[in-house]
N, C-alpha and C positions, 0 to 999 in steps of 0.2 A: 353484573342483573340491571335492568334498570326498572328502579322503586315504583311501584302505583300500589294503588289498592288493592288492585285484583290480585296481584304478586302478594301482598300482606295478610289480607282477611284471611287468608286458607292457611295459612300458620299461625296465626295470631291464638292466644290462650283466652278461652273464652272469659277465663277469670280474673283476669289481667285488671290491676289497679292500676294502670298507667292509660292505655289504651281503652279497655272496657269489651275488648276481643273484636276491636278495628282493626287492629292491626297498624295503624301509624298514629303518631303522638303529635300535638302540636309543639313546634318551637317556637326562637324569637322570631316576632315579627308573619306569625301567622304558619310559618313554612312546616311542611310534613315530611317526616322523615320516621322508616318501622319503627317498630315500637323495638325495646328490649327482648321481648318474647318469642317475637319473629326470629331473631339472629340466635337463639336459646334453640328454637325450634328446630330447624336448619342444622345448626351441631348436632342435635340427637340426632339427627336423623340421617348424617355423614357419620357419625359414631356406630349409629346399629349397623352400617351397611360398612364399616371397618371390620368392627366386631365379627360379620356374617362370612364374608371374605378370610378373617383369619383363623374362622372355625373350618374353612372349606382348604385350607392351605397344604392340609397333609396331602390333598388329592393332585392328583393334574389335573391343571386349568386348561381349557381349551386357547387354541389360540384364533384371534378374529383377523379377521383381512378387510383394513378399511381403507376408503380411496381419499388420496388428499387431494384438494384442488391447484388451479395454477395448469398451465399450458401444456406439463410432462404427465400431468392425470397422475402419479407415483400412486403404489399402493405400499401401505405398510402395514407388518405383518406385529401384533402386539398381543399381549397378557392382563386384558382389562383389571382382573380383580387385583395381580401383584401391582401392578400400575397406580392403582389407588391406594392400597396400604402404602407404597411409598411415596405418595404426593400429598398423603394425610399427614404421616408422620413427617415429614420434611416441611410442607408448609407451617404445618403448630412450630415445630422449631424456630424457624425464621420468623415467624412471630412473634411469639413468644419470650417474653424477658424469662432470665437464669431462672428466679423464683419460682414464678410461673409454670415454666415448663417442668420444674419438678416435681410439682402438685400434679401437674399432668400428668406426669410420666407413672408416679405412682397411681393415684386414683385413677387414670380413662386409659393408660398402655397397658399397664402391670396389674389392675381390677383390684386393687388394695381396698378393705372396708375404711371408712372413715375413719373409724377408731384409730388402727394402723396408723392409718396417713398422718391424724394428729399428734400421734405418739412418734414417728419417724423426723415430722417436719419440725416437731417441738412451736405447735400452732394450738390456739383453743378449736373448740366446735364452730363457734358461730363466726370469726374469723376466716378458718377452713374453708365454711361452704358460701362465703362472701366470695371469696378468692375465685371458689370451682364455678360460680355464676358468672361473676368476672370473665374466666376463661373461654367459657360456652358464648360470652355475647361477641369475645371479641374476636375467636376462632369461628364462628359461625358467618359472620361479616365478611372476614378475609374468605372463608370459602364460597362465597355467594357472589363476591365482587372481583376475584382474583381472574385477572388477565392472562392471556386473551383466553383461557378455557380453564373456567372457575369449576369446583367440583361441585356445585351446586345450580342446576338440579339435577339430581344422581340418572335421570334418563337421556339426559342429554350428553353427561358423562360415557355411561355406558352403551349408549347408543350411537356415538358418532355423528352428531348432528355438523352439517356442514354451514357455516356463518357466511351469511354476506355475498352470495351469489346474485347476481340478477339474472332473472328468468327469461325467457322472451318467446314469444311465441312460434310456434312452427310456422313456414309462409304454407300458405292452402295447398293439396292438392291440386293437380292438372285436372282438365276434364278427362273422365277416363274416353278412351277412343270406342267407336261402335263397333262391335263383331260385325263380320261378315260371316257366309255363310261358309266357313272352311274347315274342312274335314280334319276330324284331330286324329295322330297317327298315335297309335299305343306301342307301345313297349314288346317288341318279340320277346317271348319266354319258352326256353328251350324244351 
């Protein structure tokens, strides 16, 4: 995702103390980068969609037909809900280290209460929530900047947007031929 103020301001938290709701913060030599609250918002949006897909997993999902680019113009059948859930879990597993993945699995995937997670992982509440925020930031950035097909924005993931295709205008139509007084023959019916 190409980061600019327009992308970040809509996701920023108004009460954020780092960006004050602008979505970007200044770092070394005046360079602007997205705020951590933006990455946490991206993670929450993806996690909410994951939970929706998981709640509907007992039902038969629809198969979508997508057209892929290229010379052949192939068509691909897919089950978007199942693919999103698998991508969400696999990208998280590849991005996080073992300790952070255990927290992610207990708290986000299995839906454990923070007290139960703290007891199970042997952590105090402060360190647990610092780790949760760090996981949200890390995965939010990863979901948005994943190449070639990011998990966020969700409408592009589920809508099948094709990127980087050149669009050329159609050639103009030739002028219509003048119609002469020609009798039109109607088909005969029985």
